[in-house]
C-alpha positions in Angstrom: -98.2 70.7 54.2 -98.0 74.2 52.5 -97.9 74.9 48.9 -96.4 77.7 46.8 -97.3 78.6 43.6 -94.5 80.6 41.5 -96.5 83.2 39.7 -94.1 86.1 39.4 -92.6 86.1 36.0 -93.0 88.2 33.0 -94.2 85.8 30.5 -92.1 87.6 27.7 -92.2 85.0 25.2 -96.2 85.0 25.0 -96.5 88.6 24.6 -98.6 90.3 23.6 -100.9 88.1 25.7 -99.1 88.6 28.7 -98.8 92.9 28.2 -102.3 92.9 30.1 -102.7 89.4 31.8 -100.1 87.8 34.2 -99.5 84.2 32.4 -100.7 82.1 35.0 -104.3 84.0 34.4 -104.1 82.6 30.7 -107.0 80.5 30.3 -106.9 76.8 29.1 -110.1 74.5 29.3 -112.2 77.5 30.5 -110.4 78.7 33.7 -107.0 80.4 34.5 -104.0 77.9 34.4 -103.4 79.2 38.1 -107.1 77.9 39.3 -106.3 74.3 37.7 -103.2 74.0 40.3 -105.5 75.7 43.3 -108.2 73.1 42.5 -105.8 70.3 42.5 -104.1 71.2 45.3 -107.5 71.6 47.4 -108.2 68.0 46.2 -105.1 67.0 47.7 -106.3 68.1 51.1 -103.9 71.2 51.1 -105.2 74.1 52.8 -102.5 76.9 52.9 -101.3 78.3 49.6 -98.8 81.1 48.9 -98.4 82.9 45.6 -95.6 85.1 44.6 -96.5 88.4 42.6 -94.4 90.1 40.4 -95.4 91.3 36.6 -98.9 92.6 36.9 -99.2 91.0 40.1 -102.4 92.9 41.9 -104.6 91.0 38.8 -104.1 87.6 40.7 -105.2 88.5 43.9 -108.2 90.0 42.3 -108.8 87.1 40.3 -108.1 84.5 43.0 -109.2 86.4 46.3 -108.4 84.8 49.8 -108.8 81.1 48.6 -112.3 80.5 50.2 -113.6 79.6 46.7 -111.5 76.3 46.9 -111.9 75.8 50.5 -108.5 76.7 51.2 -106.3 79.9 52.3 -104.3 81.9 49.9 -101.7 84.5 51.1 -99.3 86.4 48.8 -95.7 87.5 48.4 -95.5 90.6 46.6 -92.0 91.0 45.2 -92.9 94.2 43.3 -92.1 95.0 39.8 -88.9 93.2 39.5 -89.3 89.7 40.1 -86.8 87.9 42.6 -86.4 84.7 40.5 -87.0 81.5 42.3 -84.5 81.4 44.9 -85.3 84.9 45.9 -88.9 84.5 45.5 -88.7 81.3 48.0 -86.8 83.1 50.1 -88.9 86.0 50.6 -92.1 83.6 50.9 -90.5 81.6 53.6 -91.9 83.4 56.5 -95.4 82.4 55.0 -94.5 78.7 54.0 -93.2 77.7 57.6 -90.2 75.6 58.9 -91.4 72.4 57.1 -91.6 70.8 53.8 -93.6 72.7 51.2 -94.6 72.1 47.5 -93.6 74.4 44.9 -95.6 74.5 41.5 -94.6 76.4 38.7 -97.8 78.4 37.4 -97.2 78.2 34.0 -97.2 74.3 33.7 -99.9 72.2 32.6 -100.6 69.1 34.0 -103.4 66.4 34.8 -101.1 64.7 37.8 -102.8 64.1 40.5 -101.4 65.8 43.4 -102.6 63.7 46.0 -100.0 61.4 44.5 -97.2 63.4 46.1 -95.5 62.7 49.2 -96.1 65.6 52.1 -92.7 65.0 53.4 -89.2 64.2 52.2 -86.9 61.3 53.5 -83.8 61.3 55.6 -81.5 64.5 55.2 -83.1 65.1 51.5 -83.6 68.8 50.9 -85.4 68.5 47.6 -87.4 66.1 45.3 -88.1 66.9 41.8 -90.7 65.5 39.6 -89.6 64.8 36.0 -90.8 64.0 32.6 -89.5 62.5 29.6 -87.6 65.2 27.7 -90.4 66.5 25.3 -89.8 67.0 21.4 -89.4 70.9 21.7 -86.4 70.8 24.0 -82.9 69.9 22.6 -81.7 68.5 26.0 -83.2 67.6 29.3 -82.2 69.0 32.8 -81.3 65.6 35.1 -81.4 62.0 34.6 -82.6 59.8 37.6 -80.5 56.9 39.0 -83.1 54.4 40.9 -85.0 57.6 42.8 -81.8 60.0 43.2 -81.6 62.8 40.8 -78.2 63.2 38.9 -76.7 65.6 36.6 -75.4 64.1 33.2 -73.9 64.7 30.2 -76.9 63.5 28.4 -79.8 64.0 30.6 -82.9 62.6 29.4 -85.6 64.0 32.1 -86.9 67.4 32.1 -87.7 69.2 35.3 -91.7 69.4 35.7 -92.1 72.4 37.4 -93.2 70.8 40.3 -91.0 69.7 43.5 -91.0 69.3 47.2 -88.5 71.5 49.1 -87.0 71.7 52.6 -86.4 75.1 53.8 -83.0 74.5 54.7 -82.2 74.3 51.3 -82.5 78.2 51.5 -80.2 78.5 54.6 -78.3 81.7 54.9 -80.1 83.3 51.7 -81.1 86.8 51.3 -84.0 88.2 49.9 -82.2 89.2 46.5 -82.8 88.2 42.9 -81.2 85.0 42.4 -81.9 81.4 41.1 -82.6 78.3 43.0 -80.5 76.2 40.5 -77.1 76.8 42.2 -78.3 75.2 45.5 -80.3 72.5 43.8 -77.3 71.3 41.9 -75.1 71.6 45.4 -77.6 69.1 47.0 -77.5 67.2 44.0 -73.8 66.7 44.3 -74.4 65.8 48.1 -77.0 63.3 47.2 -79.8 65.2 48.8 -82.1 65.2 46.3 -84.9 62.5 45.2 -86.7 62.3 41.9 -89.6 60.8 40.3 -90.1 60.4 36.9 -94.0 61.1 36.1 -95.9 59.8 33.5 -99.0 62.2 32.6 -100.3 65.0 30.2 -97.4 68.0 30.8 -96.6 70.7 29.0 -94.6 74.0 29.8 -96.8 77.0 28.6 -93.9 79.0 27.5 -94.7 80.0 24.0 -97.8 81.0 21.8 -97.8 77.4 19.9 -97.6 75.4 23.0 -100.6 77.4 24.4 -102.7 77.3 20.9 -102.2 73.5 21.1 -103.6 73.1 24.6 -106.3 75.4 23.8 -107.3 73.6 20.7 -107.3 70.1 22.7 -109.1 71.4 26.0 -110.6 74.8 24.8 -110.1 78.4 25.8 
């Protein structure tokens, strides 16, 4: 299985830190957030990783190289100065990801989840599997709910998407390389009962604000 790390965003809420450093290169625990992901992917036996680039994108390959440091291969999907959002970024990267199920990880989440626990394929005609966490205190509302292992939309969702998912490329059938979110296609797949889900219980945070970054650095070091 191949993996893709989303690393193209501007990180506007973390300015001025992200004026000169891409958000995934901000450090926690002595190393950039994206390096924690790469180490976990390597530990799970994943050998091929795609990283999309956008804001200050050239700094990421300068930092990571070709992945040989971790015993894997890193290829880059450069979206230029105006990132393509999730759907467009995934579509542009498909030639590098291949035709099989791939693991998608947001470059700006912090977690101690063991990536070896993630399955390497989807079942039946599922197009996605989302990993979900309990709604954190800083969010007024969750994203989804689970009925068994099926993701559903709800008027009062209690689970938050953790920024980790399995996707089958078929969810992007017919998509063009342009700026768009994966969310409408994901919601369509949910309505068709083609999205599995799993609640994970682990340390997790979305490093979206200076306050949450500071709290993680206070706990784990810079």
